[in-house]
N, C-alpha and C positions, 0 to 999 in steps of 0.2 A: 764640476762647475766650469762653464766656459768664461773667458774672459769678459766676454760681452754682456754677462750677467754681475759683473763686479760692480757696476757702477749705475744701478737703477735710477730713475728721476727721483732726485732728493728732495724732502718735504721742506717748505718753508720753514725759517728760522722763527725762534721764540719772541720774536718781537710782535708778533700778531697775537699773543695771546691777550693782552688787556684790550688792545682794539676789537678784537673776536667778541670777549666778554660783553664789551660795552655794546656792541652794535646786535648782538642776539637779545640783550635785556631790551635794549631800545625796540626792537623788532617785535618783540612779543607784547611789549607794552601798546604799541601802536596798534597791533592786530587784535588785542582786546579792546582798546577803545575805540577801533572803525567797525569791528564786526560783531562784538559782544551781543548784540540786539538779535542777530541772525544764529547765536549759537545756544545750544542747550548746556544742562549743569555738566553733561559728561563731556562735551566738546570744550568746555571751559576747564574743566580738570587736566583733558590732555594738553590742551596749551600750556598749562602752569608747569606740567611734568615735561614738556617738550623743551622749554627752555634751557634746565641744567642739563637735560640728556643731549643737547647740542652741543653745548659748551664742554660736557664731559667726552663726547665723541670728538671733538676738536683737539682736546687734550691726548686723547687717546692716538689719533693718526691726524697729526697736523696738517696733513694734505687736506684736510676735508675743511680746515677752517677758508682758505682760499676758494674751494670749491662751492662752500655754502654762501660766503659772501658775494661771490660772483652770481650765484643762482637768484639770492635775495635781489640784488640791483637788478638784475634782468627782469624778473617776474614783477618787480615794482614800475619799471618802466612800461612794460606792458599794460599793466592796470593802468597806469596814467594817460598812456595812447587810448586805452579802450574809453577813459574818462570824457575824452573829447569827441565821441561818436554816442554820446547817450540818447535815450530816447523817452526820457521820463522815468521808466521804471529802472533801467540800465543801460549798459553799453548796446548799440546797435550792432550785433554782430555781423549783419548783411552787409557793414560798410567798412567791415575789415580790409576790402581789397583797396580801398582809397588811402589807406596808411601805408607807407611802404615799408616800416620795418616790423609791422604786423603782417602784412600780406608775405612777407619774403623769409622773415625770421622768427618772430615772436609769438604770432598767433599758434595755438597749439599745435595744429595739425602741421603748419610749415616747421616748427622746432621738432616735432617728431619724425618728420620726413627727413629732415637735416641728420637726425639721430642714426636712423637706417643708414643713409649715404656715408656718414663717419664709421658709423660701425664697418662696412664693407671695405672701405679705404684702410681702415686701421687693420684689417685682419689680412689684406693685401700686403701692406707692408710689414706686418710682424714675419709673414711667411718669406717675403724677399728677403729678409734677414739671415734666412738659413742659406742663400745661394752664395753670400759673399765667401771670396778665399779667404779671410782671415777673421778672426773673432773680433768683435767690436764694430760689427757692422752697423752704421747710423740707421738704417733701414727700421731697425725695431725700435728704437729710439723715438722715431717719428711716428710709428703704429702706437706706441703708448702714450704720446701727446694727443695723437687723433682720438683714442678711446677715453682720454679725460674731456676732451671738448664732447665726446658722443654723450657722455654720462651728464655732461653741462646742460647741453640741449634736451635731453630727455626729462631732466627734472626742470626745466624752465616750461616745457611743454605741458609736464603734469601740473604743475602748480597754476599754470594760466588756464589750462583746461577744467581745472577744479572753479576758478575764478569764472571762467566762461558758463559753466553750467548754472551758475548762481544769477547770470544775467538772462538767462532765457525766461524764468518764471521761479516765484517763491519755492514752489514744491519741487523743481528740477535739480536743483544744486546738490551735487554729492562727491565725495572724494573720488577720485577716477581710479578705482579698483573693483569696479562691479560687473564687468564683462569681457571674454575673450581679448578682444582690442586692448583694453584698458591693463591687464594683468600681463599681457606679451611685454606691452611697453616696461611695466614694472620688471619682469623677468629681464629684459635686456640690460636696464640700467644696473640691477642688482647684480647680476652675475658678471657685469664687466667692472664693477666696482670692487666686488669680492676678488676678482683676478688680479686688478691693480694693487690690492692689499697684498697680496701673496707676493706680487712682483716685487715691491718694495720690501717686505720684510723677509722674505726667503730668498732675494737677490736672484730671482729665477725669470728674467723676463721672458725667455724663449717658451715658458710655460704658458704665458698667455696668448702666445701662436694656437695652442690647440683648444684653450678655452673660447677664445673668439671665435672658432667653427660653430661651436653651438650656438652662440649669440648671433652670429650672421644667419644661420639657419631659421632662428626665431625672427629677425627682423625682414628676413625673405618671406615667411609665412605672413608676417604682421601687413608687408606690402600688398600682397595678394588677397588679404582680407579685406584690407581697406577699400582697394579699386575693385574685386569684383563682388563684394558684399556690402560696399558702403558702410562697415562696420565702425568707421571713424566719427559717425555723426554721434552727438549726447543724445542719449535717452532718458527718461524719467526711470526712477527706480521701481522694482516691482514691489509689492507689499513685505515680501520676506526678507529682501536686502536694506529694507529702512530701518535700519538699526545700528547703533552705534558700536556693535561688536564687530561688524563688518571693517570698522578702520583699524580695530587690532588683529583679527583673525588673520586677514588677507595678507598684509605686510609681514606676519610672521610665518604664515604658510610659505610665502615665497622666497625668505629669506632661506628656509629650508630646500625649496626647489632649487633656487641657485646654488646652493651648497653642494647639494647632491650630483647637479650637472658639472660643476667644477669638478668633483671628486671624479666622476666619471671621466673626462677628458683629461684629467691627469694621469687617471690610470691608463688611458689609451696610449697616453706619451710613454709611460713607463713600459708599457708590453712592446711598444715601437723601440725603445731603447734596449731592451731584454733581448730582441731579436734582431738587433741591427747587424750583428754579425751571420743570422741564419741565410743558408743558400738557398735551401728547399722552399718552393713555393707552396708547397702542399702544408708545411706548417703554419704558414701565415694566413692559409685560407680563412680559418675561424674568425679570425681578426677580421680579415676583409668581410667575409659576410654579415658579421654583428653590426660592423659601420653600415653596409648596406641595409639593412634592417632597420635601424635607427632613422636612415633617411627615407624608408619606404613609409615610416609610420604615418606622416600627416596625408599620405594618401590613403593608405588602409583604413584610417579613421573617417574617410568620407562614408557616407550612407549608401554611397553606389561607385566604388572603387574603380571598375572599369570605366564608366563614364566620367570619372574624376581626372584620368590620366589625359588632361588637357594638354596644350602647347607650354603653359606655364610650368605645371608639376613634371612634365617631361624632362624639360631643362633642368629643371631645379633637381631631379632625380641623377639626371646625367652629369651634372657638374658635381654633385655630391660623390657619386661612383667614382669619377676622375680623381676627386681629392682625395678620397680614402686611398684608391690605387697608387697614386702620384707620392703620397706620404710611404706607404710600403715599398714602393719601387726606391725611393732616396732615402729609406731608413738609415743607412750606413752613415750619411752627411747628417743627417737630421740627428741620430743618436748620439753623434758625437760632440753637438752642441748643446745637448739636454744636460740638465744637473746629473747628478749622481743618481743611482737608483733609492738610496737612502733618503735623500733629500724629496725625490717625488713621492715616495712611500711615506713619509712625513707628512707631506701636503694633504694625500690622499685621507690620512686617518683625523687629521685637523679639520678638514672640509667636512666629512663626514660627522664628525663629533659636535661641530656647529649646528650643520643642519638638521641634525637627530634633536638636538636641543630645542631649537626653534619650530621644528615641526611637532614635537610633545606640546609644546606651548599652544601652537596654532590649534592642535586638536582638542584640547581643553577648553581652548576659548571657543570653539566651533560646537562644543556640546552645551556651553552656556548658551550660545546664540540660537541653537536648535531647540532648546527648551523656551525659550522666549518666544521663536516664531511657530513653532509645531506643537510646542507642548511636552514635548520627552527629549531626553539628553542623548538618546541614541534609537536610532530605527531601523538599523540595518539597511539603510539606503546603498545603492551603489557604491556612490562617492564613499561613504563612511566606509563601506565594506574596504575598499580597496586602497583607502586612506590608512585603515588598520594593517592592510598587506603591506604598503609600503613600512610603516612604522615596524612591523615585525621583522622585514626584510634587514633593516638596518639595525633593529637592536640585536639580532643575531649576528650581523657583520662586527658590532661594537664587542658583544660578548668574545667571541672569536678572537678577536684582537686582543681583548685585555687579559682574559683567562688563557687562553691558549697560544698566545703570542703569535697570531697569524700575520704572515708577513710573505712578499714576494707575489708570484704569479697568480694565487689564488685570493689572494686581497683585490688584486687589481681586476682579475675578469669579475670576480662578486660586485665590486664599485661599478663595473662598466654595463655590466648586466641589469644592475640595480636600476641603471638610467632607464631602460626599456620599461621596467615595472612602473617606475615614477612617471615617465611621460603618459604611460596609459592611464593612471590615477589621474594626471592633472587634465590632459586632453582628451583621451579615447572615452572614459567614463562619461563625459559631458555631450558626447555626440552620438555614442553606440548605446548606450544603456538609458533608459529612461528612467527618471527619479525625482527627487525634491531638488536636486543639484543640476538638473540639466537647463544651465543657462545661457548655453554656447551653441552654434549651428554652423555647420560646415556646408 
């Protein structure tokens, strides 16, 4: 483990315990008093459960206290600013451009745009940390702080977007996890937060450089999707999505997806370190090709892949190939700065275990949701079929790990290939295979 990883960003002190508890309780009481008329019995129950859950998370990982308080304060400020431009029913969203803080920072689209910019900046600084001549390069510490700010802006954007949807019309408001644009935002901040957790608790800041590559790729897709498809506009829910199950199923699913993505990128780091002394590029070619395949997936998932290779995707693919090739070219320097293979292997296993647990919960919740929406728990819809394939893939990985003691290269390659399968289940099925879950379009 390198010296640069010995001092991760420290969590705040225990002095925040009581203030955090009091503020979360006050926030829960205020939310119930202010919005209970717009909540059904399930949403009220979720609010009651959310308060102790937030307190528990704050005690489990104290850095979340500062994040939670900052997000709450910024979101309430945005709501207060919106209250000044009301039009009878609620906020007049068309007047957002006339309020400086909303226009440039706190409106949902502005905050999410800042999230993307900060993710790109964070990734850049993380990788600049590998260029230093000595360990302890401050660039990676800057990258870590920028990642925290990116999560902050993403959460503010999510909560404000939730509020904005309720201002449009009484039947439009919904939690923003209902389409590809919204779930990509969810994926970005969840995966970044999972990376920051391992950064602090495994003392492995250099791993975040690899994880932030997949987050940057998602942020790049999100930028294209918003600009080219106008997908950032808030839309009413289709009937099948008008269910409280969505509020549980989708977040649980994306904790699973984020954990699987993290495990794959750490597996990539494992293979880079393992081959850091390899001279022959022939042995590195499978790793390069797999990295290229992962980069090609967003293009292949278009309904017309040839037409899809426009200027944006050409640059996207070109940058991705250069990054993968550059990492392999500088593998010796990078490998020397990474934690030991044992630490990397442990992070892969922990991430897959967490992802599998949440993905299993999400699959069960999805079955209940399907029974409510379509009258049956399972219909072998393409999305359901591929979700089952993903589940069996990681169940088999865990079986081989726990029963046969699988370690090393086989474990890492399996985790990396698993990301290809997971990405197809996440994105490709929605676009290429028609079915009940086809809510996205590229």
